[in-house]
C-alpha angles and dihedrals in degrees: 000000000000130000121184105243130237113260134209133244116227122234129181102228136033123235140195115245127149089210088071136061122218126221135174114261105233120220101223144079122309111236136180116209119199134179117196128154089004092299123117118212131186122204134181118230088264093057100258112146111230100166095128093053098064111033092150090068096062105024108125089003110159106204127149115255113261095039127136123184133190123211150120128274111220143170107223113218129217092281093042094257114133115255109214097191090052094052090049089052090050090047090056097046136026086203089072110105097209114135113243132210129186110214108202119205106160146023126217102176131026123186090341095310121118108233101178092111091061118097118265092250092051090050090049090053091049091048091049089061092063116093119219136179090261091209096066101018121037136182111241109241121228141181134206115259115318093120095153099052090041091053091048089054090049090053092050091054096043095241125154102256145272139280123222116200131183110245093225096043120132120221103261107204116220093359136115099224134198087217089075117052131182128203114196121211098227126188120214131215139173110236143164123248102217106167149357128233113231094212098066106358092247118150131242114229128207132191113252094215104035098030092223127136107257105177151307124278118211101163108080123139116241093246091055091047088056089052091053092051091049090051090051091061088064103037098036130210144222126224139226126184092275107017143053105214116204117226088221131025119247113223121228141147118245134191120220142169100241145305118287122225091261091054099258128135112254112229098340117193134182116272109165145325121261129201 
């Protein structure tokens, strides 16, 4: 049984509000876990069943029939921080030896009863009554309010971000709701735009200091794209089969999630122009 999960709105800055709870935003893969008719099923947020990929998560799992959980599948690193590349590797191959954890933060069904209309805090209390093997499945910890100090701690530790949720929020199936808000801990870097791929109009990025290619930027507002094309008229470019290579790099500042293991920017997007 699959239910399309509730999604989060993104905001730029955290806030303190006792009407909200604050959780860590886990850097992993969103999964729904259901148990109906004595059969456990795992689904991605897009409805793809992946039960067979992660048997270690639900082996010997003692859940009541008619239960559905929402959470994030992660690979905890040496310092406990989730490693996104590792969980992707494990997602692609069962031969990967990365240790998995399923971090559970909500419950949609309990003993066959739909509980999405209950308040978040009531669902948290219901979820807290379920016992897991806390090695493979863990309850996500949360605090009341304190979004700003929590986010500052996340930045110090280089984690992905936080989630702020209204205490009285219902679980809104298949909706991106303003009751759940995410604040991403972005990093920022000055880079050079040195080319554009013809296939999808994404931009090649190069390090200003080292001169190495450090990623591909897809997220550029239309107004900034127009600026790049205007600059090209002056600096010129040459073409290959797949790429338009600028004769001169265009400087800008980008925001990104983190550095990948092969020294590329993860999900870079345009932030501002620099002179």
